[in-house]
C-alpha positions as a Markdown table, in Angstrom:
| # | Residue | x | y | z |
|---|---|---|---|---|
| 1 | Met | -33.8 | 43.0 | 11.0 |
| 2 | Thr | -37.3 | 43.1 | 10.5 |
| 3 | Glu | -39.7 | 44.7 | 12.8 |
| 4 | Leu | -42.3 | 42.5 | 14.4 |
| 5 | Ala | -45.4 | 44.0 | 16.4 |
| 6 | Phe | -46.7 | 41.8 | 19.3 |
| 7 | Ala | -49.8 | 43.1 | 18.7 |
| 8 | Asp | -50.4 | 41.8 | 15.1 |
| 9 | Ser | -48.5 | 38.6 | 15.8 |
| 10 | Trp | -49.5 | 37.3 | 19.3 |
| 11 | Tyr | -51.0 | 34.0 | 18.4 |
| 12 | Trp | -47.6 | 33.0 | 17.0 |
| 13 | Phe | -46.2 | 33.2 | 20.6 |
| 14 | Leu | -49.5 | 31.3 | 22.0 |
| 15 | Ile | -48.8 | 28.7 | 19.5 |
| 16 | Val | -44.9 | 28.4 | 20.2 |
| 17 | Ala | -45.9 | 28.4 | 24.0 |
| 18 | Val | -48.6 | 25.6 | 23.5 |
| 19 | Val | -46.2 | 23.4 | 21.4 |
| 20 | Ser | -43.7 | 23.6 | 23.8 |
| 21 | Tyr | -45.4 | 22.9 | 26.6 |
| 22 | Leu | -47.0 | 19.6 | 24.7 |
| 23 | Ile | -43.3 | 18.7 | 23.9 |
| 24 | Gly | -42.4 | 18.9 | 27.5 |
| 25 | Cys | -45.4 | 16.8 | 28.4 |
| 26 | Ile | -43.3 | 13.8 | 26.9 |
| 27 | Asn | -42.0 | 12.0 | 29.7 |
| 28 | Phe | -39.1 | 9.6 | 28.6 |
| 29 | Ala | -38.5 | 8.1 | 31.9 |
| 30 | Val | -41.9 | 6.7 | 31.9 |
| 31 | Ile | -41.9 | 5.7 | 28.2 |
| 32 | Ile | -38.3 | 3.9 | 29.0 |
| 33 | Ser | -39.6 | 2.3 | 32.0 |
| 34 | His | -42.6 | 1.1 | 30.3 |
| 35 | Arg | -40.4 | -0.5 | 27.8 |
| 36 | Lys | -38.9 | -2.4 | 30.3 |
| 37 | Asn | -42.2 | -3.5 | 31.9 |
| 38 | Ser | -42.1 | -1.5 | 34.7 |
| 39 | Asp | -43.4 | 1.9 | 35.9 |
| 40 | Ile | -40.4 | 4.1 | 37.0 |
| 41 | Arg | -43.1 | 6.2 | 39.5 |
| 42 | Arg | -43.3 | 2.9 | 41.7 |
| 43 | Tyr | -39.6 | 2.7 | 42.6 |
| 44 | Gly | -37.1 | 4.6 | 44.6 |
| 45 | Ser | -38.3 | 8.4 | 45.1 |
| 46 | Gly | -41.1 | 7.6 | 42.6 |
| 47 | Asn | -39.9 | 10.8 | 40.5 |
| 48 | Pro | -40.1 | 10.1 | 36.7 |
| 49 | Gly | -36.6 | 11.7 | 36.1 |
| 50 | Thr | -32.9 | 10.7 | 35.2 |
| 51 | Met | -31.8 | 10.5 | 38.9 |
| 52 | Asn | -34.3 | 7.7 | 39.9 |
| 53 | Met | -34.0 | 6.2 | 36.6 |
| 54 | Thr | -30.1 | 5.7 | 37.6 |
| 55 | Arg | -30.9 | 4.6 | 40.6 |
| 56 | Thr | -33.6 | 1.7 | 39.6 |
| 57 | Phe | -32.3 | 0.7 | 36.2 |
| 58 | Gly | -28.5 | 1.7 | 36.3 |
| 59 | Leu | -26.2 | 4.2 | 34.7 |
| 60 | Lys | -26.5 | 3.2 | 31.3 |
| 61 | Val | -30.4 | 3.7 | 31.7 |
| 62 | Gly | -30.0 | 6.8 | 33.3 |
| 63 | Val | -27.4 | 8.2 | 30.8 |
| 64 | Ile | -30.0 | 7.5 | 28.0 |
| 65 | Asn | -32.9 | 9.2 | 29.7 |
| 66 | Phe | -30.6 | 12.1 | 30.6 |
| 67 | Phe | -29.8 | 12.6 | 26.9 |
| 68 | Phe | -33.4 | 12.2 | 25.6 |
| 69 | Asp | -34.6 | 14.7 | 28.5 |
| 70 | Val | -31.7 | 17.5 | 27.4 |
| 71 | Val | -32.7 | 17.4 | 23.9 |
| 72 | Lys | -36.2 | 17.5 | 24.7 |
| 73 | Gly | -35.4 | 20.8 | 26.5 |
| 74 | Gly | -33.3 | 22.0 | 24.2 |
| 75 | Leu | -34.6 | 21.6 | 20.8 |
| 76 | Pro | -37.5 | 24.0 | 21.0 |
| 77 | Thr | -35.4 | 26.4 | 22.4 |
| 78 | Leu | -33.1 | 26.2 | 19.4 |
| 79 | Ile | -36.1 | 25.8 | 16.5 |
| 80 | Gly | -37.7 | 29.1 | 18.3 |
| 81 | Trp | -34.6 | 30.8 | 17.9 |
| 82 | Ile | -33.9 | 29.7 | 14.0 |
| 83 | Ile | -37.4 | 30.9 | 13.2 |
| 84 | Phe | -37.3 | 34.4 | 14.9 |
| 85 | Lys | -33.6 | 35.4 | 15.0 |
| 86 | Asp | -34.0 | 37.8 | 11.9 |
| 87 | Tyr | -36.9 | 39.8 | 13.6 |
| 88 | Val | -37.1 | 42.8 | 16.3 |
| 89 | Phe | -40.0 | 43.9 | 18.3 |
| 90 | Ala | -41.2 | 47.1 | 16.8 |
| 91 | Gly | -40.0 | 50.2 | 18.2 |
| 92 | Thr | -37.1 | 48.5 | 20.2 |
| 93 | Asn | -33.3 | 46.6 | 19.7 |
| 94 | Ile | -35.2 | 43.5 | 21.5 |
| 95 | Val | -34.3 | 40.2 | 19.3 |
| 96 | Val | -37.6 | 38.3 | 19.0 |
| 97 | Ser | -35.7 | 35.3 | 19.3 |
| 98 | Asp | -34.2 | 36.1 | 22.6 |
| 99 | Phe | -37.6 | 36.7 | 23.8 |
| 100 | Val | -39.0 | 33.2 | 22.2 |
| 101 | Arg | -36.0 | 31.1 | 23.6 |
| 102 | Cys | -37.0 | 32.1 | 27.1 |
| 103 | Leu | -40.8 | 31.4 | 26.2 |
| 104 | Cys | -39.7 | 28.0 | 24.6 |
| 105 | Gly | -37.7 | 27.1 | 28.1 |
| 106 | Phe | -40.2 | 28.2 | 30.3 |
| 107 | Cys | -43.2 | 26.3 | 28.9 |
| 108 | Val | -41.3 | 23.1 | 27.9 |
| 109 | Ile | -40.1 | 23.1 | 31.4 |
| 110 | Ala | -43.6 | 23.7 | 32.7 |
| 111 | Gly | -44.7 | 20.9 | 30.7 |
| 112 | His | -41.9 | 18.3 | 31.9 |
| 113 | Val | -42.8 | 19.2 | 35.9 |
| 114 | Phe | -46.7 | 19.8 | 35.4 |
| 115 | Pro | -47.4 | 17.5 | 32.6 |
| 116 | Val | -51.1 | 17.1 | 31.8 |
| 117 | Thr | -50.4 | 13.7 | 30.3 |
| 118 | Leu | -49.5 | 12.4 | 33.7 |
| 119 | Lys | -52.3 | 14.4 | 35.9 |
| 120 | Phe | -49.5 | 17.3 | 36.4 |
| 121 | Lys | -47.2 | 15.0 | 38.2 |
| 122 | Gly | -43.9 | 14.9 | 36.4 |
| 123 | Gly | -40.1 | 15.0 | 36.7 |
| 124 | Lys | -37.9 | 17.9 | 38.5 |
| 125 | Gly | -36.9 | 19.4 | 35.3 |
| 126 | Ile | -33.0 | 19.2 | 35.9 |
| 127 | Ala | -32.1 | 17.5 | 32.6 |
| 128 | Ser | -34.5 | 19.5 | 30.5 |
| 129 | Ser | -33.7 | 22.6 | 31.7 |
| 130 | Met | -29.5 | 22.2 | 31.6 |
| 131 | Gly | -30.7 | 21.1 | 27.8 |
| 132 | Met | -32.4 | 24.5 | 27.4 |
| 133 | Phe | -29.7 | 26.5 | 28.7 |
| 134 | Ala | -27.0 | 24.6 | 26.7 |
| 135 | Phe | -28.7 | 25.3 | 23.4 |
| 136 | Ser | -30.1 | 28.8 | 24.3 |
| 137 | Leu | -26.3 | 30.0 | 25.3 |
| 138 | Ala | -25.3 | 28.4 | 22.1 |
| 139 | Cys | -27.2 | 30.6 | 20.1 |
| 140 | Asp | -25.7 | 33.6 | 21.6 |
| 141 | Glu | -21.9 | 32.4 | 20.8 |
| 142 | Trp | -21.6 | 28.7 | 19.3 |
| 143 | Trp | -18.3 | 28.4 | 21.7 |
| 144 | Phe | -20.8 | 28.6 | 24.7 |
| 145 | Phe | -22.0 | 25.1 | 24.0 |
| 146 | Pro | -18.3 | 23.2 | 24.8 |
| 147 | Ile | -18.1 | 25.4 | 28.0 |
| 148 | Val | -21.5 | 24.2 | 29.2 |
| 149 | Val | -20.8 | 20.8 | 28.5 |
| 150 | Val | -17.8 | 21.0 | 30.4 |
| 151 | Phe | -19.5 | 22.5 | 33.0 |
| 152 | Leu | -22.4 | 19.8 | 33.1 |
| 153 | Phe | -19.6 | 17.1 | 33.3 |
| 154 | Gly | -18.3 | 19.1 | 36.3 |
| 155 | Ile | -21.7 | 19.0 | 37.8 |
| 156 | Leu | -22.2 | 15.1 | 37.0 |
| 157 | Gly | -18.5 | 14.6 | 38.8 |
| 158 | Tyr | -19.4 | 16.5 | 41.8 |
| 159 | Ile | -22.4 | 14.1 | 42.0 |
| 160 | Ala | -20.7 | 11.1 | 41.4 |
| 161 | Leu | -17.9 | 11.8 | 44.0 |
| 162 | Thr | -20.1 | 13.4 | 46.7 |
| 163 | Glu | -23.4 | 11.8 | 45.9 |
| 164 | Trp | -25.4 | 14.6 | 46.8 |
| 165 | Gly | -28.0 | 14.5 | 43.7 |
| 166 | Ser | -30.2 | 17.1 | 44.5 |
| 167 | Met | -27.4 | 19.7 | 45.6 |
| 168 | Gly | -25.4 | 19.2 | 42.2 |
| 169 | Ser | -28.7 | 19.7 | 40.2 |
| 170 | Leu | -29.9 | 22.5 | 41.8 |
| 171 | Ile | -26.3 | 24.2 | 41.6 |
| 172 | Gly | -26.1 | 23.4 | 37.9 |
| 173 | Val | -29.6 | 25.0 | 37.0 |
| 174 | Ala | -28.8 | 28.0 | 39.2 |
| 175 | Gly | -25.5 | 28.5 | 37.5 |
| 176 | Leu | -27.1 | 28.3 | 34.1 |
| 177 | Thr | -29.6 | 30.6 | 34.9 |
| 178 | Ile | -27.3 | 33.1 | 36.2 |
| 179 | Trp | -25.2 | 33.1 | 33.2 |
| 180 | Gln | -28.2 | 33.2 | 30.6 |
| 181 | Ala | -29.5 | 36.3 | 32.5 |
| 182 | Ala | -25.8 | 37.9 | 32.8 |
| 183 | Val | -25.8 | 37.5 | 28.8 |
| 184 | Phe | -29.1 | 39.2 | 28.6 |
| 185 | Val | -28.2 | 41.9 | 30.8 |
| 186 | Ser | -25.2 | 42.6 | 29.1 |
| 187 | Lys | -26.9 | 42.7 | 25.8 |
| 188 | Tyr | -29.9 | 44.8 | 26.6 |
| 189 | Glu | -27.9 | 47.1 | 29.4 |
| 190 | Asn | -29.6 | 50.2 | 28.0 |
| 191 | Glu | -33.3 | 48.3 | 28.0 |
| 192 | Leu | -33.1 | 46.9 | 31.2 |
| 193 | Leu | -36.7 | 48.4 | 31.9 |
| 194 | Asn | -38.3 | 47.4 | 28.9 |
| 195 | Gly | -41.1 | 45.2 | 29.1 |
| 196 | Tyr | -39.6 | 42.1 | 27.0 |
| 197 | Val | -36.4 | 42.4 | 28.8 |
| 198 | Ile | -38.3 | 42.0 | 32.1 |
| 199 | Ser | -40.4 | 39.2 | 31.1 |
| 200 | Met | -37.3 | 37.2 | 29.8 |
| 201 | Leu | -35.6 | 37.5 | 32.8 |
| 202 | Ile | -38.8 | 36.6 | 35.0 |
| 203 | Met | -39.2 | 33.6 | 32.9 |
| 204 | Leu | -35.6 | 32.5 | 33.4 |
| 205 | Leu | -36.4 | 33.0 | 37.2 |
| 206 | Gly | -39.6 | 30.8 | 36.5 |
| 207 | Ile | -37.7 | 28.2 | 35.3 |
| 208 | Asn | -35.3 | 28.1 | 38.1 |
| 209 | Leu | -38.3 | 28.3 | 40.6 |
| 210 | Phe | -39.8 | 25.2 | 38.8 |
| 211 | Thr | -36.7 | 23.1 | 39.5 |
| 212 | Trp | -36.4 | 24.4 | 43.2 |
| 213 | Ile | -39.9 | 23.9 | 44.0 |
| 214 | Arg | -40.1 | 20.6 | 42.6 |
| 215 | His | -37.0 | 19.9 | 45.0 |
| 216 | Asn | -38.5 | 21.4 | 48.2 |
| 217 | Trp | -38.5 | 18.0 | 50.0 |
| 218 | Asn | -35.1 | 17.4 | 48.9 |
| 219 | Ile | -33.9 | 20.8 | 50.3 |
| 220 | Tyr | -35.6 | 19.9 | 53.3 |
| 221 | Lys | -33.9 | 16.6 | 53.7 |
| 222 | Leu | -30.6 | 17.9 | 52.5 |
| 223 | Leu | -30.8 | 20.7 | 55.6 |
| 224 | Ala | -31.9 | 18.0 | 57.9 |
| 225 | Gly | -28.8 | 15.7 | 56.7 |
| 226 | Glu | -31.3 | 13.1 | 55.9 |
| 227 | Glu | -31.1 | 13.4 | 51.9 |
| 228 | His | -30.8 | 10.1 | 49.9 |
| 229 | Arg | -27.5 | 9.5 | 48.2 |
| 230 | Thr | -27.2 | 9.0 | 44.6 |
| 231 | Ala | -24.7 | 6.4 | 44.3 |
| 232 | Val | -23.8 | 6.2 | 40.6 |
| 233 | Ile | -20.7 | 4.9 | 40.4 |
| 234 | Lys | -21.5 | 1.8 | 42.9 |
| 235 | His | -25.0 | 1.4 | 41.6 |
| 236 | Lys | -26.5 | -2.1 | 41.3 |
| 237 | Asn | -29.4 | -2.7 | 39.4 |
| 238 | Lys | -32.1 | -4.0 | 42.0 |
| 239 | Ile | -35.1 | -4.4 | 39.5 |
| 240 | Lys | -35.6 | -8.1 | 38.9 |
| 241 | Arg | -36.6 | -8.9 | 35.4 |
| 242 | Lys | -39.7 | -11.2 | 35.0 |
């Protein structure tokens, strides 16, 4: 492993953060709905995300949107890991790619939730967060990836059967956040008070908080028993073609 001094290379982390944020600003729900001569922000909940795309345009379009958001969330994380996987921070055993994975994930989700291109009114970050964690966990152990895929299918199955979209989404992101945090805690159990490790855990928590903050109204309605159901299986497209 090659040592890397943060003080001498800080600008690389700034570039990584900015690029990841701008990638996050690409909203595929808006792009796909525009291709259909519509604007997803004018339908349903008004949220430019997978759930509203599924409710509005049907399961097929929802799956396509989900796929693109997953890749958007995961690709910067994977690229960051590849670039920095052979470096450790000077004077520590902290692998730089672990820190960069968290930084990429935090910034890409921030871009998705608060995109400068959409006046800081983006999606709720569920699919992108799941993609980020799927790719990130695969960087720790390749066999984590198929387990994450099974986990995601389980979440989708829960949503399809119960029609509680928000609940399933929040459980999914929270579960993956805990999983990734547990991996880091186990890996750096002797350096948990190191600033880099603390920063990594804070960024993981931040990703989770982004999704919960964007679901604040859904959480309120869930507690009040008024949450709008996500009828995936019985969905019928209600958008009239011109």
